[in-house]
C-alpha positions in Angstrom: 0.1 0.0 0.1 1.3 3.5 -1.0 0.8 6.1 1.7 0.0 9.4 0.4 2.3 12.0 2.2 1.5 15.4 0.3 -2.2 15.8 1.6 -3.2 19.2 2.8 -6.1 19.6 5.2 -8.3 22.7 5.2 -11.6 23.8 6.3 -14.1 23.9 3.5 -17.7 24.7 3.2 -20.7 22.1 3.4 -21.4 22.4 0.0 -17.9 21.9 -1.1 -18.0 18.5 0.8 -20.7 17.3 -1.6 -17.8 16.6 -4.1 -16.7 13.8 -2.2 -20.0 12.9 -0.1 -22.0 12.3 -3.2 -20.1 9.5 -5.1 -19.2 7.8 -1.9 -22.0 8.1 0.7 -25.1 8.9 -1.6 -24.0 7.3 -4.9 -27.2 7.0 -7.1 -29.2 9.7 -5.2 -29.8 13.3 -6.0 -27.1 15.4 -4.9 -29.3 17.3 -2.5 -29.4 14.1 -0.3 -25.8 15.3 0.7 -27.1 18.0 2.8 -27.1 17.0 6.4 -29.1 18.4 9.4 -27.0 21.2 10.9 -24.4 21.3 8.2 -24.8 25.1 8.2 -24.6 25.7 12.0 -21.8 28.1 12.7 -20.2 25.6 15.1 -20.1 22.9 12.6 -16.6 22.4 10.9 -16.2 20.7 7.7 -12.7 19.4 6.9 -11.3 18.6 3.4 -8.3 16.5 2.6 -6.6 18.0 -0.7 -4.0 16.1 -3.0 -2.8 18.6 -5.6 -5.5 21.0 -4.9 -8.1 18.5 -5.7 -10.5 17.5 -2.9 -10.2 13.7 -2.1 -11.5 13.3 1.6 -14.3 15.1 3.6 -15.5 14.8 7.2 -17.7 17.1 9.4 -17.4 17.8 13.1 -21.1 18.4 14.5 -20.8 20.1 17.9 -23.2 19.1 20.6 -23.3 20.2 24.2 -21.1 17.6 25.7 -19.5 15.9 22.7 -18.8 16.1 19.0 -20.0 13.9 16.2 -18.1 13.0 13.3 -20.3 12.9 10.2 -20.1 12.4 6.6 -16.5 11.0 6.5 -15.8 9.9 2.9 -12.7 9.4 0.8 -12.9 9.1 -2.9 -12.8 5.3 -3.9 -9.6 6.0 -6.1 -7.9 7.3 -2.8 -9.1 4.8 -0.2 -6.6 2.6 1.5 -3.7 5.4 1.2 -3.8 6.8 4.8 -5.8 9.8 4.1 -8.8 8.7 6.4 -6.5 8.0 9.2 -4.6 11.4 8.7 -8.0 13.1 8.7 -9.3 11.3 11.7 -6.1 12.3 13.7 -6.5 15.9 12.6 -10.1 16.0 13.7 -9.5 14.5 17.0 -6.8 17.2 17.6 -9.3 19.8 16.6 -11.8 18.4 19.1 -9.2 18.3 22.0 -8.4 22.1 21.2 -12.2 22.7 21.9 -11.8 21.0 25.2 -14.2 18.2 24.3 -13.5 14.9 25.6 -15.6 12.6 23.6 -15.8 11.8 19.7 -18.5 9.7 18.2 -20.2 8.7 15.0 -22.7 6.3 13.4 -20.5 4.1 11.2 -21.4 2.0 8.3 -20.8 -1.8 8.9 -18.1 -1.8 6.3 -16.4 1.1 7.8 -16.4 -0.2 11.4 -12.9 -2.1 10.9 -11.3 1.2 10.0 -12.6 3.1 12.9 -11.8 0.6 15.2 -8.4 0.5 13.9 -8.3 4.0 14.9 -9.1 3.6 18.6 -13.1 3.8 18.4 -15.3 1.4 20.1 -18.6 0.2 19.3 -21.5 0.9 21.5 -24.7 -1.1 21.6 -26.2 -3.0 18.8 -26.3 -2.1 15.2 -29.1 -0.1 13.7 -30.5 0.9 10.4 -30.4 4.7 9.1 -32.1 5.8 5.8 -29.0 6.2 3.9 -26.4 3.7 4.0 -28.2 0.9 5.7 -26.9 -0.9 9.0 -24.6 1.2 11.3 -23.0 1.0 14.7 -22.3 3.9 17.0 -18.7 4.2 17.7 -17.0 6.3 20.5 -13.6 7.3 21.5 -12.4 9.2 24.6 -9.9 11.7 23.9 
């Protein structure tokens, strides 16, 4: 596996995230399905991973009262398995720590659970179905 080392991470708009969210998380659906509740909240952070100025990965951090939810994480299929997701997760965790929040969690598709577990996240409870993406688990990590 070739690890990409020239990835730049920067904040992006919610709409910019659709470039990656749509083909990875909402393939075959209308692009409007890429809009998530609270995407436009002033406290929601959208992070983009760029390779040679091309957006190849995204994630969003949704701030709640006591924790932060990681949502909409996606890496273009052509760039999966190259370390981009782990780089994005590590950066997001540092951002969360800077906000003095001690817990990060997400609802992960079954296919993504092994990836998140390899990043130190733990399943909570039983699997459940969401309207998009099928069966999920809640995963958490104390920071």
